N, CA, C and O atoms as a MOPAC input file, in Angstrom:
PM7 MOZYME 1SCF
protein

 N    -14.10700 1     7.09600 1    16.46800 1
 C    -13.26600 1     6.91400 1    15.58600 1
 C    -12.46200 1     5.64700 1    16.67900 1
 O    -11.73200 1     5.80600 1    17.65800 1
 N    -12.91800 1     4.52000 1    16.08000 1
 C    -12.03800 1     3.41700 1    16.75200 1
 C    -10.40400 1     3.34000 1    16.59100 1
 O     -9.83900 1     3.39900 1    15.49900 1
 N     -9.91900 1     3.23600 1    17.51100 1
 C     -8.02200 1     3.28100 1    17.09300 1
 C     -8.12700 1     2.15300 1    16.64600 1
 O     -8.35200 1     2.04100 1    15.44100 1
 N     -7.99800 1     0.96400 1    17.47400 1
 C     -7.77200 1    -0.46000 1    18.04500 1
 C     -8.56400 1    -1.50200 1    16.32300 1
 O     -8.42900 1    -2.64800 1    15.89400 1
 N     -9.29600 1    -0.33800 1    15.89500 1
 C     -8.84300 1    -0.74900 1    15.01800 1
 C     -8.56300 1    -0.76800 1    12.96200 1
 O     -9.00300 1    -1.41000 1    12.00800 1
 N     -7.33200 1     0.64500 1    13.25600 1
 C     -6.23000 1     1.23500 1    12.53100 1
 C     -5.09100 1    -0.23700 1    11.83700 1
 O     -4.64500 1    -0.59600 1    10.74800 1
 N     -5.06200 1    -0.53100 1    12.79100 1
 C     -3.77600 1    -2.01300 1    12.04100 1
 C     -5.60900 1    -2.60900 1    10.98000 1
 O     -5.92000 1    -2.18400 1     9.86700 1
 N     -6.02600 1    -3.12300 1    11.40900 1
 C     -7.00200 1    -3.87900 1    11.47400 1
 C     -7.47900 1    -3.44000 1     9.49100 1
 O     -7.92700 1    -4.24500 1     8.67500 1
 N     -7.24600 1    -2.31800 1     9.31200 1
 C     -7.98200 1    -1.40400 1     7.58100 1
 C     -6.66300 1    -1.45200 1     7.12200 1
 O     -6.46900 1    -1.49000 1     5.90600 1
 N     -5.41100 1    -1.45700 1     8.16800 1
 C     -4.49300 1    -0.72000 1     6.57500 1
 C     -4.15400 1    -2.50300 1     5.91100 1
 O     -3.91500 1    -2.82900 1     4.74900 1
 N     -4.26400 1    -3.46200 1     7.26300 1
 C     -3.82700 1    -4.35000 1     6.81000 1
 C     -4.58800 1    -4.87900 1     5.56900 1
 O     -3.92800 1    -5.56500 1     4.78900 1
 N     -6.25400 1    -4.58700 1     5.20800 1
 C     -7.30900 1    -5.05700 1     4.10000 1
 C     -6.27300 1    -3.98500 1     3.34600 1
 O     -5.04600 1    -4.04000 1     3.42700 1
 N     -6.77000 1    -3.34800 1     2.86000 1
 C     -6.07700 1    -2.24600 1     2.42600 1
 C     -4.82100 1    -2.72300 1     1.75600 1
 O     -4.83300 1    -3.37200 1     0.71000 1
 N     -3.93000 1    -2.43400 1     2.29100 1
 C     -2.17900 1    -3.30600 1     2.28100 1
 C     -2.25900 1    -4.69900 1     1.65600 1
 O     -1.11000 1    -5.10100 1     1.47500 1
 N     -3.38000 1    -5.79500 1     1.16200 1
 C     -3.30800 1    -7.12500 1     0.77100 1
 C     -4.40800 1    -7.09300 1    -0.09000 1
 O     -4.32900 1    -7.74800 1    -1.13000 1
 N     -5.40200 1    -6.46300 1     0.14700 1
 C     -6.03500 1    -5.61200 1    -1.73200 1
 C     -5.56500 1    -4.83100 1    -1.87900 1
 O     -5.79900 1    -3.88800 1    -1.12200 1
 N     -4.90100 1    -4.72600 1    -2.59800 1
 C     -3.72800 1    -3.89000 1    -2.76100 1
 C     -2.22600 1    -4.34000 1    -3.92200 1
 O     -1.76000 1    -3.77900 1    -4.91400 1
 N     -1.85700 1    -5.59600 1    -3.17400 1
 C     -0.95800 1    -6.31900 1    -3.69500 1
 C     -1.67400 1    -7.47300 1    -3.91900 1
 O     -0.75400 1    -8.29100 1    -3.87000 1
 N     -2.85000 1    -8.22800 1    -4.16900 1
 C     -3.87000 1    -9.74000 1    -4.19100 1
 C     -3.94500 1    -9.13700 1    -5.74400 1
 O     -3.80500 1    -8.09700 1    -6.38700 1
 N     -4.31200 1   -10.75400 1    -5.89700 1
 C     -4.53000 1   -11.06800 1    -7.30100 1
 C     -6.04000 1   -10.18400 1    -8.06200 1
 O     -6.51500 1   -10.37400 1    -9.18200 1
 N     -6.47400 1    -9.27900 1    -7.05900 1
 C     -7.81500 1    -9.23700 1    -7.02200 1
 C     -7.37800 1    -7.64800 1    -8.12100 1
 O     -8.24400 1    -7.27700 1    -8.91300 1
 N     -6.09300 1    -6.89700 1    -8.04300 1
 C     -5.46000 1    -5.44300 1    -8.44500 1
 C     -4.83500 1    -5.56500 1    -9.19900 1
 O     -3.60900 1    -5.50000 1    -9.11200 1
 N     -5.78700 1    -5.88800 1   -10.67700 1
 C     -4.92800 1    -5.29100 1   -11.89600 1
 C     -5.37200 1    -4.20800 1   -13.07900 1
 O     -6.16700 1    -3.27300 1   -12.99300 1
 N     -4.73100 1    -4.57500 1   -14.00000 1
 C     -5.27700 1    -2.90700 1   -14.91900 1
 C     -4.47800 1    -3.80300 1   -16.58300 1
 O     -3.35300 1    -4.21200 1   -16.86700 1
 N     -5.67000 1    -3.75800 1   -17.22200 1
 C     -5.73200 1    -3.71200 1   -18.37200 1
 C     -5.18600 1    -4.93400 1   -18.83100 1
 O     -4.46700 1    -5.07200 1   -19.82100 1
 N     -5.61800 1    -5.91600 1   -17.95900 1
 C     -5.35200 1    -7.35600 1   -18.51500 1
 C     -3.42300 1    -7.47100 1   -17.59400 1
 O     -2.69900 1    -8.20700 1   -18.26500 1
 N     -2.89600 1    -7.05000 1   -16.67800 1
 C     -1.70700 1    -7.17600 1   -16.13800 1
 C     -2.23000 1    -6.94000 1   -14.46100 1
 O     -3.07200 1    -6.17300 1   -13.99300 1
 N     -1.19700 1    -8.10900 1   -13.71700 1
 C     -1.53200 1    -7.74800 1   -11.99300 1
 C     -0.27100 1    -6.65200 1   -11.73300 1
 O      0.79200 1    -6.57500 1   -12.34800 1
 N     -0.53800 1    -6.20700 1   -11.12000 1
 C     -0.16100 1    -5.17600 1   -10.11300 1
 C      0.99800 1    -5.16800 1    -9.20600 1
 O      1.78900 1    -4.23800 1    -9.05300 1
 N      1.00700 1    -6.44000 1    -8.55800 1
 C      1.80500 1    -7.02100 1    -7.49600 1
 C      3.19400 1    -7.66100 1    -8.91300 1
 O      4.40200 1    -7.86600 1    -8.79900 1
 N      2.56700 1    -7.74700 1    -9.70700 1
 C      4.07800 1    -8.82200 1   -11.36100 1
 C      5.01300 1    -7.36300 1   -11.12900 1
 O      6.19500 1    -7.26400 1   -10.79800 1
 N      3.68400 1    -5.94800 1   -11.53500 1
 C      4.82700 1    -4.46000 1   -11.56100 1
 C      4.87300 1    -4.20800 1   -10.38700 1
 O      5.52200 1    -3.16700 1   -10.49700 1
 N      4.69500 1    -4.32100 1    -9.21200 1
 C      5.99800 1    -2.99100 1    -8.37900 1
 C      6.85200 1    -5.42800 1    -8.60000 1
 O      7.88100 1    -5.44400 1    -9.27400 1
 N      6.61500 1    -6.19100 1    -8.33800 1
 C      8.15800 1    -7.01800 1    -8.34500 1
 C      9.07600 1    -6.60500 1    -9.47600 1
 O     10.23900 1    -6.37800 1    -9.14300 1
 N      8.73600 1    -6.45700 1   -10.85100 1
 C      9.95200 1    -5.84300 1   -11.18800 1
 C     10.10700 1    -4.27400 1   -10.68600 1
 O     10.86900 1    -4.36000 1    -9.72300 1
 N      9.87600 1    -3.35000 1   -10.80800 1
 C     10.28400 1    -2.37700 1    -9.88800 1
 C     10.79600 1    -2.01900 1    -8.70700 1
 O     11.51600 1    -1.08900 1    -8.34300 1
 N      9.97700 1    -3.49600 1    -7.84300 1
 C     11.52300 1    -3.67100 1    -6.62300 1
 C     13.47700 1    -4.05000 1    -7.35500 1
 O     14.62200 1    -3.76400 1    -7.00700 1
 N     12.83500 1    -4.79600 1    -8.44400 1
 C     14.15300 1    -5.53100 1    -8.58600 1
 C     15.05400 1    -4.64900 1    -8.97200 1
 O     16.26900 1    -4.77500 1    -8.81700 1
 N     14.38300 1    -3.55300 1    -9.58500 1
 C     15.48900 1    -2.33900 1   -10.45700 1
 C     15.98300 1    -1.84900 1    -9.28000 1
 O     17.16000 1    -1.55100 1    -9.07800 1
 N     14.49800 1    -1.71600 1    -8.00800 1
 C     15.06700 1    -0.16200 1    -6.88500 1
 C     16.63600 1    -0.21100 1    -5.65400 1
 O     16.60500 1    -0.88200 1    -4.62300 1
 N     16.90100 1    -0.02900 1    -5.74600 1
 C     18.07500 1     0.24500 1    -4.38100 1
 C     17.21400 1    -1.02300 1    -3.43500 1
 O     16.02400 1    -1.30700 1    -3.57200 1
 N     18.21200 1    -1.67600 1    -2.44300 1
 C     17.54100 1    -2.84400 1    -1.50500 1
 C     16.13500 1    -3.52800 1    -1.58200 1
 O     15.36400 1    -3.91600 1    -0.70500 1
 N     16.05500 1    -3.53700 1    -3.54900 1
 C     14.96300 1    -4.75800 1    -3.56300 1
 C     13.54500 1    -3.58000 1    -3.27300 1
 O     12.44900 1    -4.13800 1    -3.32700 1
 N     13.52000 1    -2.32900 1    -3.03400 1
 C     12.32900 1    -1.57100 1    -1.85300 1
 C     11.91100 1    -0.34600 1    -2.20000 1
 O     12.46800 1     0.62100 1    -1.68200 1
 N     10.88800 1    -0.16300 1    -3.10900 1
 C      9.61300 1     0.75200 1    -3.37500 1
 C      8.56000 1     1.01900 1    -2.41100 1
 O      7.74700 1     0.24100 1    -1.91200 1
 N      8.78600 1     2.69600 1    -2.18600 1
 C      7.36200 1     3.10100 1    -1.26100 1
 C      6.79800 1     4.00900 1    -2.68600 1
 O      7.11700 1     4.67300 1    -3.67200 1
 N      5.68500 1     3.41200 1    -1.85900 1
 C      4.29400 1     3.94000 1    -2.21000 1
 C      3.22100 1     4.80700 1    -1.46700 1
 O      2.12900 1     4.35600 1    -1.12000 1
 N      3.70200 1     6.30600 1    -1.22200 1
 C      2.60900 1     7.22500 1    -0.12900 1
 C      1.39400 1     7.49000 1    -0.79000 1
 O      1.61500 1     8.30600 1    -1.68400 1
 N     -0.29200 1     7.02100 1    -0.72700 1
 C     -0.84200 1     7.54900 1    -0.62600 1
 C     -1.80900 1     8.44500 1    -0.09700 1
 O     -2.99900 1     8.36800 1     0.20800 1
 N     -0.78400 1     9.46100 1    -0.07900 1
 C     -1.71900 1    10.81600 1     0.12700 1
 C     -1.44800 1    11.00600 1    -0.95800 1
 O     -2.42600 1    10.93400 1    -1.70100 1
 N     -0.01300 1    11.35200 1    -1.70300 1
 C      0.05500 1    11.85800 1    -2.92800 1
 C      0.26400 1    11.57200 1    -4.12600 1
 O      0.66100 1    12.32900 1    -5.01200 1
 N     -0.21900 1     9.53200 1    -4.25100 1
 C      0.82300 1     9.17700 1    -5.47800 1
 C      1.84800 1     9.02000 1    -5.94100 1
 O      2.10400 1     9.00400 1    -7.14500 1
 N      2.83100 1     8.83400 1    -4.75300 1
 C      4.32300 1     9.00800 1    -5.46000 1
 C      4.19100 1     7.83600 1    -5.08400 1
 O      3.30600 1     7.13600 1    -4.59100 1
 N      5.55500 1     7.70900 1    -5.50100 1
 C      6.18700 1     6.47800 1    -5.10600 1
 C      8.08700 1     6.35400 1    -5.45100 1
 O      8.46600 1     6.55800 1    -6.60400 1
 N      8.97700 1     6.06000 1    -4.49800 1
 C     10.54400 1     6.29300 1    -3.99900 1
 C     10.65000 1     5.03900 1    -4.10200 1
 O     10.05700 1     4.30900 1    -3.30900 1
 N     11.36100 1     4.58500 1    -5.01500 1
 C     12.82200 1     5.66200 1    -4.95500 1
 C     12.24700 1     6.56500 1    -6.56500 1
 O     11.69200 1     5.67200 1    -7.20300 1
 N     12.19300 1     7.50800 1    -7.16200 1
 C     11.78400 1     8.14200 1    -8.40700 1
 C     11.68700 1     7.34600 1    -9.49200 1
 O     12.80200 1     6.87900 1    -9.72500 1
 N     10.99800 1     7.02700 1   -10.15100 1
 C     11.03600 1     6.13200 1   -11.41500 1
 C     10.11200 1     6.31300 1   -12.36100 1
 O      9.05100 1     6.93700 1   -12.32600 1
 N     10.92600 1     5.34300 1   -13.70700 1
 C      9.30900 1     6.18000 1   -14.60000 1
 C      8.47900 1     5.28600 1   -13.93500 1
 O      8.89900 1     4.22100 1   -13.48300 1
 N      7.07800 1     5.73600 1   -13.82800 1
 C      6.12200 1     4.59100 1   -13.37700 1
 C      5.26400 1     4.25300 1   -14.38300 1
 O      5.10800 1     5.24000 1   -15.10300 1
 N      4.44300 1     3.02700 1   -14.88300 1
 C      4.08200 1     3.00100 1   -15.62100 1
 C      2.68500 1     3.90700 1   -15.08100 1
 O      2.47700 1     4.71400 1   -14.17500 1
 N      1.76200 1     3.20200 1   -16.32800 1
 C      0.85600 1     4.20400 1   -16.78700 1
 C     -0.23900 1     3.06700 1   -15.84900 1
 O     -0.94900 1     3.62300 1   -15.01100 1
 N     -0.38200 1     1.38400 1   -15.99800 1
 C     -1.34300 1     1.01400 1   -15.64700 1
 C     -0.56000 1     1.22600 1   -13.97300 1
 O     -1.11700 1     1.98400 1   -13.17900 1
 N      0.53500 1     0.61000 1   -13.62800 1
 C      0.33100 1     1.58800 1   -12.07200 1
 C     -0.27700 1     2.71200 1   -11.55100 1
 O     -1.12300 1     2.59800 1   -10.66400 1
 N      0.12400 1     4.01600 1   -12.09000 1
 C     -0.84300 1     5.19100 1   -12.63700 1
 C     -1.86100 1     5.29600 1   -11.78500 1
 O     -2.20400 1     5.93900 1   -10.79400 1
 N     -2.40300 1     4.06500 1   -12.82300 1
 C     -4.23400 1     3.74500 1   -12.99600 1
 C     -4.35200 1     3.06600 1   -11.09700 1
 O     -5.13600 1     3.33100 1   -10.18600 1
 N     -3.48200 1     2.38700 1   -11.16900 1
 C     -4.08100 1     1.70900 1    -9.91800 1
 C     -4.07300 1     1.90000 1    -8.78100 1
 O     -4.76700 1     1.32900 1    -7.94000 1
 N     -3.08100 1     2.94400 1    -8.57200 1
 C     -2.05700 1     4.06000 1    -7.30600 1
 C     -3.46900 1     4.62600 1    -7.10800 1
 O     -4.16300 1     4.46900 1    -6.10300 1
 N     -3.92200 1     5.58400 1    -8.66800 1
 C     -5.13800 1     6.26700 1    -8.47200 1
 C     -6.60000 1     5.86400 1    -7.77800 1
 O     -7.15700 1     6.55700 1    -6.92600 1
 N     -7.17900 1     4.44100 1    -8.38100 1
 C     -8.09300 1     3.74700 1    -7.57800 1
 C     -7.61600 1     3.76100 1    -6.55500 1
 O     -7.54400 1     4.97300 1    -6.35100 1
 N     -7.08900 1     3.14600 1    -5.45300 1
 C     -6.93900 1     2.98300 1    -4.24600 1
 C     -7.01900 1     4.34200 1    -4.10800 1
 O     -8.14900 1     4.70500 1    -4.43600 1
 N     -6.48100 1     5.05000 1    -3.84400 1
 C     -6.12300 1     6.27600 1    -3.62100 1
 C     -7.83400 1     6.91000 1    -3.12600 1
 O     -8.25000 1     7.21200 1    -2.00800 1
 N     -8.54800 1     6.93800 1    -4.51500 1
 C     -9.64800 1     6.76600 1    -4.29200 1
 C    -10.76900 1     6.45600 1    -3.10000 1
 O    -11.52800 1     7.13000 1    -2.40300 1
 N    -10.31300 1     4.53500 1    -3.32800 1
 C    -11.12500 1     3.65000 1    -2.41400 1
 C    -10.62400 1     3.78700 1    -1.11400 1
 O    -11.16700 1     2.88400 1    -0.47700 1
 N     -9.76400 1     4.52600 1    -0.24700 1
 C     -8.75700 1     3.63400 1     1.15500 1
 C     -9.68100 1     4.60500 1     1.71300 1
 O    -10.01400 1     4.10000 1     2.78500 1
 N    -10.46100 1     6.04900 1     1.55100 1
 C    -11.46600 1     6.38200 1     3.05400 1
 C    -12.51200 1     5.69300 1     3.26300 1
 O    -12.95200 1     5.47800 1     4.39300 1
 N    -13.12600 1     5.18900 1     1.99300 1
 C    -14.18600 1     4.29300 1     2.33100 1
 C    -13.72600 1     3.01400 1     3.05900 1
 O    -14.20800 1     2.62700 1     4.12400 1
 N    -12.86500 1     2.47400 1     2.46000 1
 C    -12.28300 1     1.40600 1     2.91400 1
 C    -11.97700 1     1.13100 1     4.71800 1
 O    -11.84100 1     0.06700 1     5.32300 1
 N    -11.94400 1     2.52800 1     5.20700 1
 C    -10.95800 1     3.24300 1     6.34000 1
 C    -12.95500 1     3.86600 1     7.33300 1
 O    -13.57100 1     3.36300 1     8.27200 1
 N    -13.08200 1     4.40100 1     6.94300 1
 C    -14.57000 1     4.94300 1     7.23200 1
 C    -15.35300 1     3.78500 1     7.31800 1
 O    -16.24100 1     3.81700 1     8.17000 1
 N    -15.18200 1     2.25000 1     6.29600 1
 C    -16.29600 1     1.29500 1     6.62100 1
 C    -15.85600 1     0.52000 1     8.00600 1
 O    -16.62700 1    -0.04600 1     8.78200 1
 N    -14.36600 1     0.64100 1     8.13000 1
 C    -14.29900 1    -0.20500 1     9.57100 1
 C    -14.00700 1     0.36100 1    11.16700 1
 O    -13.47500 1    -0.09500 1    12.17900 1
 N    -14.60000 1     1.47500 1    10.81400 1
 C    -14.99800 1     2.86800 1    11.86500 1
 C    -13.76900 1     3.33300 1    12.41800 1
 O    -13.55100 1     3.20900 1    13.62300 1
 N    -12.39500 1     4.20900 1    11.11700 1
 C    -11.77500 1     4.57200 1    11.23600 1
 C    -11.93700 1     5.64900 1    10.58100 1
 O    -12.49700 1     5.73900 1     9.48900 1
 N    -11.27100 1     6.86300 1    11.45500 1
 C    -11.71500 1     8.31700 1     9.97500 1
 C    -10.54000 1     8.49400 1     9.55400 1
 O     -9.51300 1     8.56500 1    10.22900 1
 N    -10.67600 1     8.57900 1     8.27500 1
 C     -9.54400 1     8.58400 1     7.23300 1
 C     -8.52200 1    10.27300 1     7.50900 1
 O     -7.38700 1    10.53500 1     7.11100 1
 N     -9.88300 1    11.49700 1     8.65700 1
 C     -8.58000 1    12.38300 1     8.75700 1
 C     -8.11100 1    12.13600 1    10.25100 1
 O     -7.47500 1    13.00100 1    10.85300 1
 N     -8.44600 1    10.93900 1    10.81700 1
 C     -7.07800 1    10.63500 1    11.65500 1
 C     -6.17400 1    10.08700 1    11.34500 1
 O     -5.60100 1     9.40000 1    12.19000 1
 N     -5.68300 1    10.16000 1    10.04200 1
 C     -4.96500 1     9.42600 1     9.73600 1
 C     -3.84900 1    10.13000 1     9.22000 1
 O     -4.12400 1    11.07500 1     8.48100 1
 N     -2.84500 1     9.92900 1     9.40000 1
 C     -1.55900 1    10.12100 1     8.25900 1
 C     -1.16700 1     9.17300 1     7.22300 1
 O     -1.42000 1     7.96800 1     7.20500 1
 N     -0.41800 1     9.96500 1     6.22400 1
 C     -0.21300 1     9.77900 1     4.82100 1
 C     -0.35200 1     7.66500 1     5.45600 1
 O      0.04800 1     7.00000 1     6.41100 1
 N     -0.98500 1     7.47700 1     4.45800 1
 C     -0.96600 1     5.67400 1     4.49200 1
 C      0.34300 1     5.30100 1     2.97200 1
 O      0.36900 1     5.81200 1     1.85200 1
 N      1.28100 1     4.21500 1     3.59800 1
 C      2.40400 1     4.18600 1     2.96000 1
 C      2.91700 1     3.37100 1     3.11100 1
 O      3.46000 1     3.07000 1     4.17400 1
 N      2.92300 1     2.58500 1     1.86100 1
 C      2.98900 1     0.55900 1     1.18000 1
 C      4.53300 1     1.00900 1     0.79800 1
 O      4.91800 1     1.95600 1     0.11200 1
 N      5.45300 1    -0.26000 1     1.65800 1
 C      6.32800 1    -0.08900 1     1.34800 1
 C      6.44600 1    -2.32900 1     0.91200 1
 O      6.14600 1    -3.32100 1     1.57600 1
 N      7.07700 1    -2.10800 1    -0.60400 1
 C      6.88000 1    -3.23200 1    -1.32600 1
 C      8.41800 1    -3.45300 1    -1.13700 1
 O      9.11200 1    -2.43700 1    -1.09800 1
 N      9.06900 1    -4.76200 1    -1.00500 1
 C      9.88200 1    -5.70700 1    -0.80400 1
 C     10.58300 1    -6.78700 1    -1.16000 1
 O     10.20800 1    -7.59100 1    -0.30700 1
 N     11.60800 1    -7.54900 1    -2.07100 1
 C     12.02200 1    -8.75300 1    -2.52700 1
 C     12.77200 1    -8.59000 1    -1.61900 1
 O     13.46100 1    -7.57200 1    -1.54800 1
 N     12.82500 1    -9.79700 1    -0.48500 1
 C     14.26900 1   -10.23700 1     0.39800 1
 C     14.66900 1   -12.00100 1    -0.64100 1
 O     14.18000 1   -12.46200 1    -1.67200 1
 N     15.51500 1   -12.39500 1     0.09700 1
 C     16.06800 1   -14.15100 1    -0.14100 1
 C     14.51900 1   -15.03300 1    -0.23300 1
 O     14.20700 1   -15.90200 1    -1.04600 1
 N     13.60000 1   -14.38700 1     1.05800 1
 C     12.37000 1   -15.16300 1     0.16000 1
 C     11.58200 1   -14.98500 1     0.23500 1
 O     10.82800 1   -15.80800 1     0.75600 1
 N     11.27000 1   -14.16300 1    -0.07400 1
 C     10.29500 1   -13.28500 1    -1.05700 1
 C      9.52400 1   -12.16700 1    -0.57600 1
 O      9.85400 1   -11.24100 1     0.16400 1
 N      8.46700 1   -12.42800 1    -1.12400 1
 C      8.16500 1   -10.32300 1    -0.95600 1
 C      8.29300 1   -10.25700 1     0.63900 1
 O      8.55200 1   -11.15300 1     1.44200 1
 N      7.99900 1    -8.76900 1     0.84700 1
 C      7.67100 1    -8.49500 1     2.78700 1
 C      6.76900 1    -6.94500 1     2.01300 1
 O      7.10700 1    -5.89600 1     1.46400 1
 N      6.16400 1    -7.27400 1     2.19800 1
 C      4.72900 1    -5.63700 1     2.60600 1
 C      4.29400 1    -5.10500 1     3.44300 1
 O      3.11700 1    -5.28900 1     3.75600 1
 N      5.08000 1    -4.27300 1     4.08600 1
 C      4.35300 1    -2.95200 1     5.07100 1
 C      3.44000 1    -2.03000 1     4.87300 1
 O      3.73200 1    -1.23100 1     3.98300 1
 N      2.39200 1    -1.86200 1     5.41900 1
 C      1.35600 1    -0.36300 1     5.03600 1
 C      1.86000 1     0.29900 1     6.62600 1
 O      1.46900 1    -0.21100 1     7.67500 1
 N      2.34600 1     0.93700 1     6.60200 1
 C      1.81500 1     2.24800 1     7.75400 1
 C      1.49300 1     3.85400 1     8.23900 1
 O      1.55900 1     4.51400 1     7.20200 1
 N      1.30900 1     4.37600 1     8.90000 1
 C      0.07600 1     5.26300 1     9.18700 1
 C      0.92700 1     5.44400 1     9.91000 1
 O      1.76300 1     4.66600 1    10.36900 1
 N      0.61100 1     7.49800 1    10.19900 1
 C      0.51700 1     7.75300 1    12.09500 1
 C     -0.90200 1     7.89100 1    12.11700 1
 O     -1.41500 1     8.32600 1    11.08600 1
 N     -1.48700 1     7.66900 1    12.88000 1
 C     -2.32100 1     8.90400 1    13.62900 1
 C     -2.79800 1     9.59500 1    14.50400 1
 O     -2.25500 1     9.29500 1    15.56700 1
 N     -3.70900 1    10.55500 1    14.65900 1
 C     -3.49900 1    12.15100 1    14.55600 1
 C     -3.49100 1    12.10300 1    16.46800 1
 O     -3.99500 1    12.93400 1    17.22300 1
 N     -2.67700 1    10.72800 1    16.85900 1
 C     -2.25200 1    11.11400 1    18.49100 1
 C     -0.71600 1    10.63800 1    18.88600 1
 O     -0.20700 1    10.35400 1    19.97100 1
 N      0.14300 1    10.69600 1    16.64800 1
 C      0.95900 1    10.64100 1    17.05000 1
 C      1.24500 1     9.20100 1    17.28900 1
 O      2.43600 1     8.90000 1    17.36200 1
 N      0.67900 1     8.60100 1    17.37500 1
 C      0.57000 1     6.44400 1    17.33700 1
 C      1.11900 1     6.24200 1    16.35500 1
 O      0.64300 1     6.96300 1    15.47800 1
 N      2.33600 1     5.28300 1    15.79600 1
 C      2.82300 1     5.01300 1    14.25800 1
 C      1.75500 1     3.26100 1    14.38100 1
 O      1.37400 1     2.62500 1    15.36400 1
 N      1.68600 1     3.15500 1    13.72900 1
 C      0.79500 1     1.98400 1    13.03700 1
 C      1.87400 1     1.42900 1    11.62000 1
 O      1.92700 1     1.95600 1    10.50900 1
 N      2.76900 1     0.04300 1    12.18500 1
 C      2.88400 1    -1.35600 1    10.63800 1
 C      2.39600 1    -2.02900 1    11.49500 1
 O      2.46600 1    -2.35200 1    12.68100 1
 N      1.42500 1    -2.27200 1     9.79100 1
 C      1.90900 1    -4.04900 1     9.44200 1
 C      2.82700 1    -4.94800 1     8.51100 1
 O      3.70600 1    -4.81300 1     7.65900 1
 N      2.27700 1    -5.71700 1     9.01500 1
 C      2.72900 1    -6.96200 1     7.37700 1
 C      2.18200 1    -7.41300 1     6.78600 1
 O      1.63800 1    -8.11700 1     7.63800 1
 N      1.56400 1    -7.82000 1     5.55100 1
 C      1.38100 1    -8.18500 1     5.09700 1
 C      1.81600 1    -9.69000 1     4.23800 1
 O      2.49500 1    -9.88700 1     3.23000 1
 N      0.97400 1   -10.72500 1     5.29100 1
 C      1.66500 1   -12.04400 1     4.83300 1
 C      0.88400 1   -12.25600 1     3.09700 1
 O     -0.10200 1   -11.72300 1     2.58900 1
 N      1.76500 1   -13.16600 1     2.63400 1
 C      1.14200 1   -13.53500 1     0.95700 1
 C      0.64800 1   -14.74500 1     2.21900 1
 O      0.78800 1   -15.15800 1     3.37000 1
 N     -0.23500 1   -14.91400 1     0.49500 1
 C     -1.84800 1   -15.99900 1     0.83900 1
 C     -1.42200 1   -16.89300 1    -0.14100 1
 O     -1.94400 1   -18.00800 1    -0.13200 1
 N     -0.53300 1   -16.62200 1    -1.03500 1
 C      0.08200 1   -17.89900 1    -1.67300 1
 C      1.27600 1   -19.35700 1    -2.06400 1
 O      0.98800 1   -20.17400 1    -2.93900 1

């Protein structure tokens, strides 16, 4: 296990999840996340990839559910490909929020040593 690769792996996961490559049935998941964030308190939603839950609790679209399930299955493979043991990380959480200057995506997880990892995913467009 290479702990120094955790931040990079989390960043890559978060960037992929909110990228334009993540679409289901012709709709970009980033657009769905932005819509939900506009309706959520503090304009923020959180997705826990350990159990697929979305907070605050709201009716999640089938497209978003499909995407979350796909990425939940892919996450351990991504981690392993970057030298990070999936078993050494706790739940991976994506926080997606809208601010006055645009969206902010934060990916968080704690490792088996109790060290918390938090990375910001900067928009590329």
